[in-house]
N, C-alpha and C positions, 0 to 999 in steps of 0.2 A: 078550870079553860087550859088550852092550847098554846103546847109550846112547840116552834120549830127547830129548823136546826139550826138557822140565820136567828131563831136568840138564845141558844145557847151555845157558841160562837165566839156570839158580842161579849157571854157571861164572861166566858174563857177569858176572853181579852182582854176585859174588865181588868181583871183578878188575877192576871199579867201582868196587863199596862197600867196596874196601879205596886205594882212590885218594882216598876220596874228591870225584869228579867226576862223581853225583846234577845236583848245580850247572848245569853245562857239558851237560847231556844232556834237554834237553827236547824234546819231537816234532817242531821247527823243525830241532834240533841232530839229533839225531838221524837225518830227513829227506833233510840235508842232508848229512849221512855217508855213506848206502847211494847214491846219487845219484853223490860222491865217486870208491866203496874201486867202484862201478859201473864213473863213467871208466875207472876205472886202469886196471883189467879187461882197458877197448876200448882202450885202447891198445896195450896188445899186440899187436893182429890187427886195427891202424891201416893200410887200406896196404898186404895182406895174400893173397895169394889163399886157397881153402884152402888147395892143397898146400900152398902159407906155412906159415897158420896150422897144421896137422896135422904139421905140421915141428916146429915152434917147443910143440908136448904132446910130441912125441917125446926133446928134447932134454932134458937131467934138472934143472937150471939151468932154463934159459927154463920148467918145467913148472913147479918148483916159486918160479919164480916169480904165475903165474899158479893156483898155486893155496893162491901166502900175497895174492892182491885177491879170490880169492873165499871163502877169508875173511876176508877185512875185513867183506865186502859181508855173509857171513851172520852178523860179529858185531855190526853197528850193523841189524841183521832179532833181534836175537833178543837185541839192548842193547829196540830200541822197543819190545818187543813184552814181555816183562817187565816198562818202566818203566808199560808203559799198558795192562795186564793185553788184548791180542788174543788169546785162546788164538787162533792160528795152524797147529793142524789142522783147528780149527772151520771160520777161514777160508778153508783152503784148499779144506777141500772144500767151500765154500757158490763157492768161483770153477771148482772144477771143473762145478760141477753149474751152472753158467748158459753156464761153456763150452760145455757140453755141450751147452746147449740152441738155441747160438747160432750150433754148428759143428758142428748132425746126419754123423754120420759117410757117411753115402748123399752129402750137399751133400762137406765138407770134404773125407775119403782123400783125399789126396795132391793135394791143391792148398795154397796158401797164399796163399791169394787171403781180404783181409776178407770179415766175416764178411754185410757192410748189398750186398761183391759176392755172395756165392752164389747 
């Protein structure tokens, strides 16, 4: 069964509203939540080589912890978009279009240089 972004936003809304958390979920608080959860994801990889990081993803326990952190990031992104009427589909497509202009394939392919340096 396919699940849409709107389905996920509805699930997050129901979860939060059942707990009366709207009062704690202003834009600042949700943005902090995204950042905090992203930092918790990053913590798994701090001081790890590429090989060690890949090994973490091969270990079932570590992988589940990493997936939980990714889910937490997604939760806060979905909650922010749900609370403040951000159409994530539109926002992502618009951002990709902007990035395509900044990073044209002929200049950016195979490079990790910032667009101002291409």
